[in-house]
DRENDREN-70227 format. One record per residue: residue in three letters; x, y, z negated of N, C-alpha, C in turn. Coordinates in steps of 0.001 Angstrom, whole numbers. Layout:
BEGIN
NUVEX; ALA; X; Y; Z; X; Y; Z; X; Y; Z
...
This chain:
BEGIN
NUVEX; UNK; 100783; 94337; -116708; 99614; 93943; -115904; 99640; 92430; -115675
NUVEX; UNK; 98480; 91783; -115865; 98400; 90349; -115661; 98559; 90005; -114182
NUVEX; UNK; 99195; 88854; -113878; 99325; 88458; -112470; 97969; 88161; -111856
NUVEX; UNK; 97849; 88399; -110561; 96604; 88084; -109860; 96377; 86583; -109813
NUVEX; UNK; 97445; 85830; -109574; 97370; 84370; -109533; 98488; 83816; -110417
NUVEX; UNK; 98154; 82836; -111243; 99156; 82217; -112108; 98940; 80711; -112162
NUVEX; UNK; 99996; 79962; -111834; 99990; 78513; -111933; 100998; 78104; -113000
NUVEX; UNK; 100591; 77213; -113892; 101469; 76758; -114963; 101491; 75235; -114984
NUVEX; UNK; 102660; 74657; -114681; 102838; 73211; -114751; 101888; 72414; -113888
NUVEX; UNK; 101580; 72924; -112699; 100563; 72292; -111850; 101138; 71068; -111124
NUVEX; UNK; 100399; 69980; -111216; 100783; 68719; -110576; 99608; 68191; -109772
NUVEX; UNK; 99899; 67683; -108570; 98877; 67008; -107772; 99458; 65748; -107160
NUVEX; UNK; 98792; 64623; -107426; 99231; 63334; -106882; 98150; 62784; -105969
NUVEX; UNK; 98597; 62123; -104913; 97720; 61350; -104050; 98223; 59918; -104105
NUVEX; UNK; 97592; 59115; -104944; 98113; 57776; -105178; 99461; 57857; -105872
NUVEX; UNK; 100450; 57216; -105299; 101795; 57246; -105868; 102621; 58433; -105372
NUVEX; UNK; 102054; 59201; -104436; 102782; 60333; -103861; 102470; 61605; -104638
NUVEX; UNK; 103517; 62304; -105088; 103349; 63571; -105788; 103532; 64708; -104795
NUVEX; UNK; 102420; 65377; -104465; 102464; 66446; -103462; 102942; 67759; -104061
NUVEX; UNK; 102585; 68023; -105319; 103021; 69225; -106039; 103480; 68774; -107420
NUVEX; UNK; 104684; 69179; -107794; 105348; 68598; -108959; 105746; 69669; -109983
NUVEX; UNK; 104879; 69907; -110970; 105194; 70827; -112052; 105406; 72258; -111607
NUVEX; UNK; 104504; 72771; -110784; 104691; 74085; -110172; 104279; 75217; -111108
NUVEX; UNK; 105216; 76125; -111362; 104950; 77382; -112067; 105053; 78513; -111050
NUVEX; UNK; 104053; 79379; -111024; 104036; 80431; -110009; 103240; 81614; -110518
NUVEX; UNK; 103751; 82820; -110266; 103015; 84035; -110597; 103024; 84972; -109393
NUVEX; UNK; 101835; 85461; -109047; 101681; 86427; -107964; 101199; 87737; -108575
NUVEX; UNK; 102059; 88770; -108618; 101631; 90055; -109187; 100545; 90709; -108335
NUVEX; UNK; 99831; 91624; -108933; 98785; 92345; -108215; 99394; 93282; -107175
NUVEX; UNK; 98719; 93396; -106026; 99086; 94384; -105027; 100312; 94074; -104203
NUVEX; UNK; 100753; 92815; -104180; 101926; 92456; -103387; 101519; 91540; -102240
NUVEX; UNK; 102406; 91448; -101258; 102297; 90419; -100231; 103254; 89303; -100620
NUVEX; UNK; 102695; 88127; -100855; 103448; 87003; -101415; 103504; 85875; -100399
NUVEX; UNK; 104699; 85394; -100112; 104868; 84311; -99157; 105157; 82999; -99852
NUVEX; UNK; 104351; 81993; -99548; 104588; 80635; -100033; 105264; 79879; -98895
NUVEX; UNK; 106553; 79616; -99052; 107367; 79134; -97949; 107775; 77679; -98145
NUVEX; UNK; 108079; 77050; -97023; 108578; 75691; -97052; 108272; 74999; -95742
NUVEX; UNK; 108997; 73921; -95443; 108736; 73191; -94202; 107396; 72487; -94259
NUVEX; UNK; 106959; 71958; -93128; 105713; 71204; -93094; 105801; 70031; -94065
NUVEX; UNK; 104755; 69843; -94865; 104743; 68764; -95830; 105338; 69113; -97179
NUVEX; UNK; 105669; 70399; -97382; 106309; 70803; -98635; 105334; 70873; -99807
NUVEX; UNK; 104037; 71007; -99525; 103036; 71136; -100576; 102324; 72475; -100567
NUVEX; UNK; 102550; 73271; -99522; 101959; 74614; -99476; 100436; 74560; -99400
NUVEX; UNK; 99903; 73782; -98461; 98460; 73714; -98294; 97794; 73104; -99522
NUVEX; UNK; 98402; 72083; -100091; 97850; 71479; -101310; 97783; 72508; -102428
NUVEX; UNK; 98830; 73316; -102554; 98845; 74365; -103582; 97722; 75361; -103357
NUVEX; UNK; 97552; 75810; -102124; 96491; 76773; -101818; 95116; 76169; -102072
NUVEX; UNK; 94934; 74921; -101702; 93635; 74259; -101920; 93341; 74094; -103409
NUVEX; UNK; 94372; 73924; -104213; 94156; 73864; -105666; 93817; 75240; -106227
NUVEX; UNK; 94485; 76276; -105719; 94154; 77641; -106161; 92682; 77939; -105870
NUVEX; UNK; 92201; 77503; -104705; 90815; 77757; -104309; 89828; 76761; -104931
NUVEX; UNK; 90345; 75804; -105707; 89522; 74797; -106383; 88831; 73853; -105398
NUVEX; UNK; 89401; 73743; -104206; 88913; 72760; -103232; 89432; 71378; -103612
NUVEX; UNK; 90691; 71352; -104072; 91320; 70153; -104602; 91629; 70389; -106072
NUVEX; UNK; 91309; 69432; -106925; 91553; 69569; -108353; 92994; 69202; -108687
NUVEX; UNK; 93631; 70005; -109515; 94967; 69665; -110013; 94855; 68511; -111008
NUVEX; UNK; 95844; 67625; -111003; 95867; 66525; -111968; 96384; 66999; -113326
NUVEX; UNK; 97272; 67977; -113295; 97811; 68537; -114525; 98036; 70033; -114324
NUVEX; UNK; 98130; 70766; -115441; 98463; 72179; -115389; 97248; 73083; -115369
NUVEX; UNK; 97507; 74366; -115277; 96463; 75380; -115340; 96628; 76367; -114186
NUVEX; UNK; 95507; 76768; -113602; 95488; 77765; -112524; 94493; 78854; -112912
NUVEX; UNK; 94947; 80101; -112851; 94069; 81233; -113138; 94207; 82256; -112002
NUVEX; UNK; 93067; 82790; -111595; 93014; 83807; -110548; 92256; 85008; -111112
NUVEX; UNK; 92872; 86179; -111013; 92289; 87388; -111599; 91976; 87168; -113079
NUVEX; UNK; 92847; 86397; -113736; 92743; 86163; -115167; 91754; 85100; -115588
NUVEX; UNK; 91119; 84411; -114616; 90073; 83444; -114944; 90324; 82120; -114218
NUVEX; UNK; 89786; 81015; -114767; 89759; 79776; -113990; 88861; 79980; -112770
NUVEX; UNK; 89167; 79300; -111693; 88374; 79468; -110480; 86933; 79006; -110704
NUVEX; UNK; 85995; 79787; -110173; 84572; 79472; -110243; 83934; 79898; -108930
NUVEX; UNK; 82656; 79552; -108742; 81967; 79963; -107519; 81891; 81480; -107423
NUVEX; UNK; 81636; 82132; -108542; 81565; 83595; -108538; 82905; 84210; -108176
NUVEX; UNK; 83971; 83611; -108677; 85315; 84135; -108394; 85697; 83887; -106938
NUVEX; UNK; 85266; 82768; -106384; 85548; 82481; -104975; 84977; 83560; -104065
NUVEX; UNK; 83867; 84170; -104476; 83242; 85216; -103676; 84104; 86475; -103601
NUVEX; UNK; 85069; 86604; -104506; 85941; 87781; -104530; 87249; 87548; -103780
NUVEX; UNK; 87368; 86397; -103142; 88608; 86045; -102447; 88325; 85861; -100964
NUVEX; UNK; 89218; 86361; -100135; 89149; 86092; -98711; 90073; 84929; -98406
NUVEX; UNK; 89512; 83815; -97961; 90290; 82581; -97761; 90241; 82155; -96308
NUVEX; UNK; 91404; 82041; -95702; 91524; 81554; -94330; 92234; 80210; -94354
NUVEX; UNK; 91510; 79105; -94217; 92151; 77787; -94257; 92939; 77509; -92984
NUVEX; UNK; 93850; 76559; -93086; 94629; 76177; -91903; 93720; 75546; -90852
NUVEX; UNK; 92734; 74772; -91295; 91776; 74175; -90374; 90637; 75175; -90174
NUVEX; UNK; 90556; 75746; -88989; 89552; 76773; -88726; 88173; 76127; -88545
NUVEX; UNK; 87130; 76824; -88983; 85784; 76281; -88865; 84826; 77271; -88245
NUVEX; UNK; 84484; 77078; -86973; 83543; 77954; -86274; 82475; 77098; -85600
NUVEX; UNK; 81282; 77690; -85429; 80217; 77025; -84690; 80384; 77345; -83209
NUVEX; UNK; 80719; 76337; -82441; 81133; 76546; -81050; 80017; 77117; -80181
NUVEX; UNK; 78760; 76770; -80457; 77641; 77216; -79617; 77069; 78561; -80053
NUVEX; UNK; 77564; 79081; -81174; 77037; 80343; -81704; 77733; 81520; -81031
NUVEX; UNK; 76992; 82589; -80760; 77604; 83797; -80218; 78544; 84405; -81248
NUVEX; UNK; 79576; 85086; -80757; 80593; 85650; -81645; 79982; 86601; -82660
NUVEX; UNK; 79092; 87501; -82212; 78490; 88469; -83129; 77663; 87754; -84185
NUVEX; UNK; 76937; 86699; -83783; 76134; 85944; -84751; 77033; 85203; -85732
NUVEX; UNK; 78158; 84724; -85247; 79118; 84035; -86109; 79647; 84987; -87188
NUVEX; UNK; 80018; 86196; -86764; 80548; 87188; -87704; 79499; 87551; -88746
NUVEX; UNK; 78255; 87770; -88299; 77192; 88149; -89229; 76792; 86990; -90140
NUVEX; UNK; 76976; 85763; -89650; 76724; 84595; -90499; 77736; 84549; -91635
NUVEX; UNK; 79017; 84777; -91315; 80042; 84836; -92360; 79688; 85923; -93379
NUVEX; UNK; 79212; 87057; -92884; 78855; 88160; -93777; 77719; 87760; -94710
NUVEX; UNK; 76698; 87101; -94164; 75535; 86728; -94983; 75919; 85742; -96073
NUVEX; UNK; 76860; 84833; -95778; 77322; 83877; -96781; 77931; 84605; -97972
NUVEX; UNK; 78605; 85721; -97679; 79259; 86502; -98729; 78351; 87584; -99305
NUVEX; UNK; 77073; 87574; -98920; 76129; 88529; -99478; 76243; 89924; -98913
NUVEX; UNK; 76777; 90037; -97692; 76950; 91348; -97057; 75886; 91506; -95967
NUVEX; UNK; 75117; 92591; -96012; 74075; 92798; -95014; 74681; 93204; -93669
NUVEX; UNK; 73867; 93096; -92626; 74331; 93339; -91257; 74937; 94732; -91085
NUVEX; UNK; 74240; 95756; -91595; 74696; 97139; -91413; 76064; 97344; -92076
NUVEX; UNK; 76213; 96875; -93302; 77485; 97026; -94017; 78592; 96257; -93323
NUVEX; UNK; 78273; 95044; -92870; 79271; 94221; -92202; 79803; 94915; -90952
NUVEX; UNK; 78913; 95460; -90142; 79344; 96099; -88902; 80124; 97373; -89183
NUVEX; UNK; 79735; 98108; -90217; 80490; 99309; -90583; 81908; 98958; -91003
NUVEX; UNK; 82053; 97879; -91760; 83369; 97470; -92238; 84253; 96929; -91120
NUVEX; UNK; 83624; 96253; -90168; 84404; 95529; -89167; 84548; 96277; -87843
NUVEX; UNK; 83879; 97410; -87706; 83859; 98141; -86437; 85257; 98350; -85871
NUVEX; UNK; 86145; 98911; -86672; 87475; 99223; -86136; 88310; 97971; -85911
NUVEX; UNK; 88047; 96933; -86733; 88797; 95697; -86526; 88380; 95021; -85218
NUVEX; UNK; 87095; 95078; -84915; 86598; 94485; -83670; 87273; 95137; -82469
NUVEX; UNK; 87410; 96467; -82512; 88081; 97164; -81418; 89576; 96870; -81403
NUVEX; UNK; 90209; 96858; -82576; 91647; 96588; -82645; 91974; 95201; -82100
NUVEX; UNK; 91059; 94261; -82328; 91276; 92886; -81891; 90782; 92638; -80473
NUVEX; UNK; 90246; 93679; -79845; 89735; 93560; -78481; 88636; 92499; -78389
NUVEX; UNK; 87782; 92450; -79416; 86712; 91455; -79446; 85379; 91982; -78911
NUVEX; UNK; 85256; 93295; -78749; 83950; 93846; -78382; 83397; 93241; -77080
NUVEX; UNK; 84215; 93050; -76032; 83660; 92451; -74805; 83201; 91008; -74990
NUVEX; UNK; 83585; 90386; -76127; 83289; 88978; -76343; 82154; 88752; -77339
NUVEX; UNK; 81587; 89805; -77887; 80621; 89647; -78969; 79391; 88828; -78567
NUVEX; UNK; 78983; 88895; -77309; 77801; 88160; -76858; 78151; 86823; -76210
NUVEX; UNK; 79421; 86477; -76247; 79863; 85189; -75704; 79776; 84113; -76784
NUVEX; UNK; 79642; 82860; -76348; 79679; 81746; -77298; 81123; 81525; -77761
NUVEX; UNK; 81261; 81072; -78986; 82597; 80861; -79552; 83430; 79921; -78692
NUVEX; UNK; 82812; 78907; -78106; 83544; 77927; -77314; 84167; 78543; -76059
NUVEX; UNK; 83710; 79727; -75655; 84267; 80392; -74481; 85546; 81155; -74798
NUVEX; UNK; 85873; 81298; -76074; 87056; 82055; -76484; 88294; 81161; -76533
NUVEX; UNK; 89448; 81787; -76326; 90707; 81070; -76502; 90902; 80770; -77985
NUVEX; UNK; 91874; 79908; -78278; 92153; 79570; -79675; 92549; 80810; -80472
NUVEX; UNK; 93350; 81677; -79861; 93770; 82890; -80542; 92611; 83821; -80825
NUVEX; UNK; 91676; 83940; -79860; 90507; 84794; -80054; 89583; 84212; -81124
NUVEX; UNK; 89452; 82894; -81144; 88645; 82255; -82175; 89228; 82524; -83555
NUVEX; UNK; 90552; 82539; -83642; 91186; 82800; -84921; 90898; 84232; -85394
NUVEX; UNK; 90798; 85153; -84451; 90445; 86532; -84813; 89050; 86581; -85433
NUVEX; UNK; 88121; 85835; -84849; 86761; 85789; -85381; 86773; 85241; -86798
NUVEX; UNK; 87525; 84174; -87006; 87625; 83587; -88345; 88239; 84583; -89324
NUVEX; UNK; 89192; 85357; -88848; 89852; 86345; -89705; 88854; 87421; -90144
NUVEX; UNK; 87989; 87851; -89231; 86971; 88839; -89593; 86040; 88284; -90674
NUVEX; UNK; 85733; 86990; -90579; 84915; 86370; -91612; 85617; 86312; -92954
NUVEX; UNK; 86935; 86330; -92929; 87729; 86286; -94162; 87717; 87625; -94889
NUVEX; UNK; 87596; 88729; -94143; 87722; 90057; -94759; 86409; 90820; -94841
NUVEX; UNK; 85300; 90266; -94341; 84055; 91016; -94205; 83501; 91476; -95556
NUVEX; UNK; 83783; 90738; -96633; 83248; 91122; -97948; 84230; 91990; -98732
NUVEX; UNK; 85270; 92494; -98053; 86238; 93418; -98640; 86837; 92861; -99937
NUVEX; UNK; 87438; 91669; -99866; 87949; 91029; -101084; 89237; 91686; -101577
NUVEX; UNK; 89470; 91685; -102897; 90721; 92234; -103428; 91901; 91300; -103236
NUVEX; UNK; 91598; 90018; -102963; 92646; 89010; -102801; 92422; 88260; -101495
NUVEX; UNK; 93482; 88149; -100692; 93436; 87365; -99457; 94403; 86206; -99581
NUVEX; UNK; 93917; 84997; -99275; 94755; 83802; -99290; 94669; 83171; -97906
NUVEX; UNK; 95774; 83166; -97203; 95805; 82753; -95799; 96762; 81579; -95634
NUVEX; UNK; 96256; 80462; -95150; 97072; 79259; -94977; 97548; 79182; -93528
NUVEX; UNK; 98849; 79365; -93332; 99467; 79352; -91993; 98680; 80246; -91024
NUVEX; UNK; 98515; 81531; -91345; 97679; 82406; -90502; 98241; 82652; -89111
NUVEX; UNK; 99557; 82459; -88919; 100169; 82742; -87620; 100120; 81544; -86676
NUVEX; UNK; 99679; 80402; -87190; 99673; 79182; -86390; 98759; 79316; -85178
NUVEX; UNK; 99298; 79036; -84001; 98502; 79044; -82784; 98336; 80401; -82136
NUVEX; UNK; 98893; 81459; -82731; 98763; 82792; -82148; 99879; 83071; -81146
NUVEX; UNK; 99552; 83777; -80083; 100581; 84197; -79138; 101338; 85381; -79747
NUVEX; UNK; 102513; 85738; -79180; 103343; 86797; -79779; 102615; 88117; -79988
NUVEX; UNK; 101730; 88491; -79057; 101005; 89756; -79192; 100090; 89733; -80411
NUVEX; UNK; 99396; 88621; -80598; 98480; 88524; -81733; 99212; 88333; -83049
NUVEX; UNK; 100415; 87766; -83007; 101240; 87693; -84213; 101564; 89107; -84693
NUVEX; UNK; 101942; 89974; -83763; 102239; 91371; -84113; 100996; 92048; -84670
NUVEX; UNK; 99835; 91781; -84062; 98580; 92372; -84515; 98263; 91938; -85942
NUVEX; UNK; 98428; 90651; -86236; 98145; 90151; -87573; 99119; 90735; -88595
NUVEX; UNK; 100373; 90893; -88215; 101348; 91512; -89114; 100925; 92937; -89461
NUVEX; UNK; 100405; 93665; -88463; 99924; 95026; -88719; 98752; 95014; -89702
NUVEX; UNK; 97858; 94030; -89559; 96722; 93927; -90473; 97192; 93674; -91901
NUVEX; UNK; 98149; 92763; -92062; 98641; 92445; -93404; 99310; 93660; -94039
NUVEX; UNK; 100002; 94431; -93225; 100615; 95665; -93722; 99548; 96648; -94182
NUVEX; UNK; 98450; 96727; -93442; 97339; 97610; -93807; 96685; 97166; -95114
NUVEX; UNK; 96499; 95860; -95290; 95884; 95357; -96520; 96774; 95646; -97726
NUVEX; UNK; 98068; 95521; -97526; 98998; 95846; -98608; 98887; 97337; -98955
NUVEX; UNK; 98767; 98186; -97944; 98641; 99622; -98183; 97379; 99924; -98992
NUVEX; UNK; 96337; 99124; -98803; 95082; 99300; -99535; 95175; 98787; -100971
NUVEX; UNK; 96303; 98193; -101331; 96472; 97695; -102694; 95956; 96294; -102917
NUVEX; UNK; 95613; 95582; -101841; 95136; 94211; -101977; 96312; 93267; -102230
NUVEX; UNK; 96019; 92154; -102873; 97008; 91092; -103058; 96849; 90093; -101924
NUVEX; UNK; 97928; 89846; -101200; 97891; 88941; -100058; 98859; 87785; -100308
NUVEX; UNK; 98348; 86577; -100203; 99179; 85373; -100300; 99040; 84625; -98991
NUVEX; UNK; 100154; 84319; -98356; 100068; 83485; -97156; 101186; 82456; -97138
NUVEX; UNK; 100860; 81311; -96592; 101852; 80246; -96454; 102411; 80260; -95042
NUVEX; UNK; 103652; 79862; -94923; 104279; 79759; -93604; 105536; 78911; -93716
NUVEX; UNK; 105890; 78267; -92616; 107180; 77564; -92566; 108176; 78362; -91726
NUVEX; UNK; 107759; 79545; -91270; 108636; 80395; -90462; 109212; 81491; -91368
NUVEX; UNK; 110492; 81358; -91703; 111119; 82241; -92685; 111137; 83706; -92223
NUVEX; UNK; 111299; 83923; -90925; 111406; 85292; -90409; 110146; 86088; -90701
NUVEX; UNK; 108980; 85430; -90626; 107724; 86115; -90903; 107696; 86609; -92346
NUVEX; UNK; 108098; 85732; -93256; 108095; 86092; -94675; 109112; 87178; -94970
NUVEX; UNK; 110266; 87084; -94339; 111334; 88047; -94590; 110890; 89467; -94232
NUVEX; UNK; 110093; 89596; -93198; 109669; 90921; -92739; 108451; 91453; -93485
NUVEX; UNK; 107601; 90549; -93977; 106310; 90975; -94498; 106183; 90947; -96012
NUVEX; UNK; 106967; 90110; -96687; 106692; 89805; -98085; 107484; 90661; -99069
NUVEX; UNK; 106800; 91015; -100164; 107476; 91625; -101299; 108152; 90547; -102137
NUVEX; UNK; 107436; 89451; -102314; 107960; 88326; -103096; 107710; 87032; -102342
NUVEX; UNK; 108543; 86041; -102619; 108381; 84728; -102002; 108641; 83633; -103033
NUVEX; UNK; 108066; 82480; -102769; 108426; 81265; -103492; 108677; 80203; -102447
NUVEX; UNK; 109771; 79484; -102594; 110115; 78452; -101628; 109963; 77095; -102297
NUVEX; UNK; 109080; 76271; -101726; 108876; 74945; -102286; 109302; 73893; -101275
NUVEX; UNK; 109746; 72781; -101817; 110233; 71684; -100976; 109938; 70382; -101696
NUVEX; UNK; 109231; 69488; -101004; 108812; 68209; -101576; 108099; 68407; -102915
NUVEX; UNK; 107252; 69432; -102934; 106412; 69682; -104093; 107065; 70420; -105231
NUVEX; UNK; 108348; 70706; -105126; 109068; 71398; -106191; 109415; 72823; -105773
NUVEX; UNK; 109358; 73747; -106709; 109757; 75122; -106431; 111269; 75235; -106555
NUVEX; UNK; 111904; 75726; -105493; 113357; 75887; -105498; 113764; 77338; -105730
NUVEX; UNK; 112969; 78274; -105202; 113305; 79696; -105307; 112042; 80494; -105577
NUVEX; UNK; 112195; 81599; -106281; 111055; 82453; -106593; 111582; 83842; -106938
NUVEX; UNK; 111060; 84875; -106279; 111485; 86237; -106583; 111279; 87146; -105400
NUVEX; UNK; 111793; 88357; -105478; 111730; 89249; -104327; 112740; 88780; -103286
NUVEX; UNK; 112497; 89144; -102043; 113437; 88775; -100984; 114825; 89346; -101294
NUVEX; UNK; 114846; 90581; -101794; 116124; 91229; -102122; 116854; 90477; -103226
NUVEX; UNK; 116132; 90070; -104271; 116748; 89341; -105379; 117346; 88026; -104906
NUVEX; UNK; 116600; 87308; -104101; 117058; 85997; -103643; 118268; 86135; -102730
NUVEX; UNK; 118236; 87094; -101834; 119372; 87299; -100943; 120616; 87706; -101736
NUVEX; UNK; 120424; 88542; -102734; 121563; 88968; -103555; 122150; 87778; -104314
NUVEX; UNK; 121287; 86924; -104838; 121757; 85765; -105605; 122574; 84806; -104746
NUVEX; UNK; 122263; 84731; -103464; 122942; 83787; -102569; 124011; 84466; -101708
NUVEX; UNK; 124263; 85728; -101973; 125207; 86482; -101149; 126574; 85824; -101064
NUVEX; UNK; 127060; 85261; -102171; 128391; 84656; -102192; 128348; 83140; -102115
NUVEX; UNK; 127163; 82586; -101902; 127029; 81124; -101867; 126706; 80592; -100483
NUVEX; UNK; 126369; 81498; -99564; 126052; 81105; -98197; 127053; 81757; -97266
NUVEX; UNK; 127810; 80970; -96495; 128806; 81561; -95586; 128142; 82420; -94519
NUVEX; UNK; 128735; 83561; -94258; 128199; 84499; -93283; 129102; 84538; -92054
NUVEX; UNK; 128552; 84284; -90875; 129368; 84311; -89661; 129737; 85732; -89276
NUVEX; UNK; 130852; 85911; -88562; 131211; 87257; -88086; 130289; 87675; -86946
NUVEX; UNK; 129995; 88972; -86787; 130319; 90001; -87772; 129490; 89811; -89034
NUVEX; UNK; 130063; 90031; -90187; 129406; 89721; -91447; 128163; 90592; -91626
NUVEX; UNK; 127030; 89915; -91863; 125798; 90630; -92151; 125779; 91004; -93627
NUVEX; UNK; 125058; 92048; -93999; 125037; 92448; -95407; 124393; 91402; -96310
NUVEX; UNK; 123501; 90557; -95757; 122820; 89554; -96563; 122588; 88300; -95725
NUVEX; UNK; 122561; 87115; -96369; 122310; 85878; -95622; 120852; 85764; -95206
NUVEX; UNK; 120601; 84985; -94165; 119239; 84770; -93694; 118532; 83790; -94623
NUVEX; UNK; 117184; 83907; -94701; 116418; 83033; -95574; 116544; 81567; -95181
NUVEX; UNK; 116650; 81285; -93875; 116792; 79899; -93435; 118038; 79256; -94051
NUVEX; UNK; 119153; 80003; -94060; 120396; 79461; -94605; 120325; 79356; -96132
NUVEX; UNK; 119626; 80300; -96749; 119431; 80227; -98197; 118607; 78989; -98545
NUVEX; UNK; 117585; 78715; -97741; 116749; 77540; -97983; 117578; 76258; -97918
NUVEX; UNK; 118391; 76131; -96882; 119214; 74935; -96734; 120158; 74784; -97928
NUVEX; UNK; 120746; 75893; -98368; 121648; 75853; -99518; 120888; 75469; -100779
NUVEX; UNK; 119688; 75997; -100954; 118886; 75681; -102138; 118524; 74206; -102185
NUVEX; UNK; 118228; 73615; -101022; 117941; 72183; -100962; 119171; 71380; -101357
NUVEX; UNK; 120325; 71776; -100836; 121575; 71087; -101184; 121809; 71114; -102690
NUVEX; UNK; 121608; 72269; -103307; 121875; 72430; -104730; 120825; 71739; -105603
NUVEX; UNK; 119636; 71478; -105029; 118581; 70834; -105808; 118797; 69346; -105966
NUVEX; UNK; 119632; 68765; -105083; 119839; 67326; -105111; 118834; 66550; -104288
NUVEX; UNK; 117859; 67250; -103703; 116885; 66598; -102829; 117502; 66381; -101458
NUVEX; UNK; 117010; 65381; -100737; 117533; 65123; -99401; 117065; 66219; -98454
NUVEX; UNK; 117863; 66491; -97441; 117591; 67585; -96512; 116362; 67284; -95668
NUVEX; UNK; 115631; 68332; -95252; 114470; 68128; -94384; 114894; 67712; -92979
NUVEX; UNK; 113988; 67038; -92285; 114275; 66670; -90907; 114137; 67907; -90017
NUVEX; UNK; 114687; 67792; -88797; 114564; 68893; -87853; 113095; 69141; -87510
NUVEX; UNK; 112290; 68064; -87468; 110879; 68213; -87155; 110151; 69019; -88227
NUVEX; UNK; 110514; 68821; -89493; 109855; 69530; -90600; 110138; 71014; -90565
NUVEX; UNK; 111288; 71384; -90013; 111682; 72793; -89978; 111139; 73513; -88763
NUVEX; UNK; 110477; 72807; -87842; 109940; 73464; -86649; 108668; 74200; -86984
């Protein structure tokens, strides 16, 4: 089976700075895939190139077997790191506006989103203006706009950013549900624990270079004897320690404490 997303030799430069450096990546169909790395690693740039928002300087990107196009973008649910909502618009109108952009009529949109609206506790807020919602509630509205057209592929850039612990758990449940439906989910994060619990496969990038790629189990097994384990000995090393070891072995300088936050 062809991968849902495939990057071959992808490079992106901003002036003299290389944000993504010769990236090869494959995302199989029907998996939850984590694009990991500290802030500034190149995750958002990679996602923006996949979505054709930013053009790659070199290499090839294919999604669902094709180069990205406007028609193909309609088949993807994309949640950018920078959220975009109309502050004066009512929540229900905002949701239906997202639906109309994706060619989904009001009746179909409400049928699809009914249970999500209740799960997210948004029903009491539907007639409120977006500006009256907390940041976490606004993110829920944006998330509904991401899934309203029932896309086979979801690409989420730092989806957990700004969420309180309760809503983090809620979003994790949603991602688990999408995986159960057979959708391909790609999300970026700098929090290794999130990826460790949710992802079938991960790729770890640092300073634009890919350091690790594979299933969580494969990567942990590969580093089992290379990362010291404190007593009592755990069966496998943590991803954070594997990341630090991978950086050491790559010859790149270590990330700052701020980048790892």
